[in-house]
C-alpha positions as CSV (number, residue, x, y, z in Angstrom):
1,M,127.1,122.7,34.3
2,E,124.0,124.1,34.2
3,E,120.7,122.6,35.6
4,V,117.9,123.3,34.4
5,I,114.4,123.6,36.8
6,K,111.1,122.7,35.2
7,F,107.8,125.0,36.2
8,E,105.0,123.1,36.7
9,N,102.4,125.2,34.4
10,P,98.6,125.7,36.5
11,F,97.3,126.9,33.6
12,C,97.6,123.8,30.7
13,N,98.1,126.2,27.8
14,G,101.4,125.7,26.4
15,C,103.5,128.3,27.8
16,T,106.2,127.6,29.0
17,V,107.3,128.5,33.2
18,T,110.1,130.3,33.3
19,K,110.4,132.4,36.7
20,V,107.9,132.2,39.7
21,V,107.0,135.4,41.6
22,D,106.1,135.5,45.2
23,E,103.4,138.0,45.1
24,S,103.9,138.5,49.1
25,S,107.6,138.9,48.6
26,R,107.8,141.6,46.0
27,S,106.4,145.2,47.4
28,S,103.5,146.9,45.9
29,A,106.1,148.9,43.0
30,Q,107.4,145.9,41.5
31,I,104.5,143.8,40.9
32,K,102.8,147.9,38.9
33,E,106.3,147.1,37.2
34,L,105.8,144.2,36.3
35,L,102.0,144.3,35.3
36,E,103.8,147.8,33.0
37,H,105.7,145.5,30.8
38,N,104.4,142.2,30.4
39,V,101.2,140.9,28.4
40,L,99.2,138.8,30.9
41,V,98.3,135.0,29.3
42,D,96.3,133.3,31.7
43,E,94.6,134.6,35.7
44,N,92.5,132.8,38.5
45,E,92.2,133.4,41.7
46,W,96.2,132.3,43.0
47,Y,97.9,132.5,40.0
48,V,99.0,135.0,37.2
49,L,100.9,133.9,34.2
50,F,102.6,136.5,31.6
51,E,103.8,135.3,28.1
52,N,107.2,136.0,29.1
53,G,107.1,133.4,31.4
54,T,106.9,134.8,34.7
55,L,104.5,133.4,37.1
56,I,103.2,135.3,40.3
57,K,102.0,133.2,43.2
58,K,98.9,135.8,44.0
59,G,99.2,137.0,47.9
60,R,98.2,140.6,48.5
61,S,95.5,139.9,46.0
62,R,94.1,136.8,46.3
63,I,90.7,136.5,47.6
64,A,90.1,135.6,50.5
65,T,87.9,132.0,51.7
66,S,85.3,133.7,53.4
67,D,84.5,135.9,50.1
68,Y,83.5,133.3,48.5
69,L,81.1,132.6,51.2
70,N,79.4,136.0,50.4
71,N,79.3,134.8,46.7
72,K,82.5,138.1,46.0
73,K,84.3,136.4,42.6
74,F,88.1,137.3,42.1
75,L,89.4,141.2,41.4
76,S,92.5,140.7,38.2
77,I,95.4,141.9,39.7
78,N,95.3,144.7,37.0
79,K,92.1,146.3,38.9
80,F,93.6,145.4,42.1
81,Y,97.2,147.0,41.9
82,E,95.0,150.1,39.4
83,K,93.5,150.9,43.6
84,V,96.4,150.7,45.9
C-alpha cells in the first residue's frame, strides 16, 4: 500500500505541492538546474513554488532578519543564483 503525503501550500493559490526541497541541503548546481528546468509559479521570503508542484524552502537565498531593519527587500531566487 502506497502512502500519500499531502504538503501544505503556503501560497494558497490552488497548486498542489508534491515535493518539498530544502535549499540548504542541495548544492548550488542542483538548485540552478532546478531553476533552469522548471517554471516558477510563486515566491516569497521563505518559499519558492514551481509549476510541477515542487516547493523549495529557502535557506541560502533567504533574507536575513537583520536586513528587514535596514529596509532591504528579498531577492528573487533566480537573481540570487545568477550572481553565485
